[in-house]
Residue, then its C-alpha position, 0 to 999 in steps of 0.5 A: m607482239y601483234s594483235e590478231n585483229g591487226v593481222a587479220r585487217l592487214a591481210s584483208v587490206l592486202g587482199v583487196f589491194l591485190s585483187s584490184l591491182l592484178p587485173i589492172a596490171s595484167i591488162v596494162v602489160l598485155y596492152y604493150v606486148g605485141s608478141d603472142t608468145i610473150r602475151l601467153v607467158v604474161i597471162a601465165l605469170f599473172t594467173a599464177c600470181f593471182s591464184i597464189s595470192m588468193c590462196l595465201v591471203t584469203g583462205a578460200r577453198v580450192v574450188d573458190v580459188f579455181t573459179a576466181t582464177a578461171a574468171f581472171t584468166a578468161v578476162q585476160v584472154v578476152f582482152v588479148g582476143t579483142n585487141g589482136p597482135r599489135n607490133e607497133g613498136k611494142v615488145 
């Protein structure tokens, strides 16, 4: 038997953890990937993980999840655009 407050607190902590971990993890992974095709796949995977976690953890409205996901994806695309293709021994 779990208390409702404990479950809500756990969900909140998990949401904060994911919201800080996913953007950092995606940028680190994108930094080490040299192929544009693989970078697009990585962006798609991290974007899917982000939007799914937003839906499951926050209980936000669809429009809010869409907005946050669009902003998250934009950050990844800007990073890829400013760091161009780099094939210096990377994947």
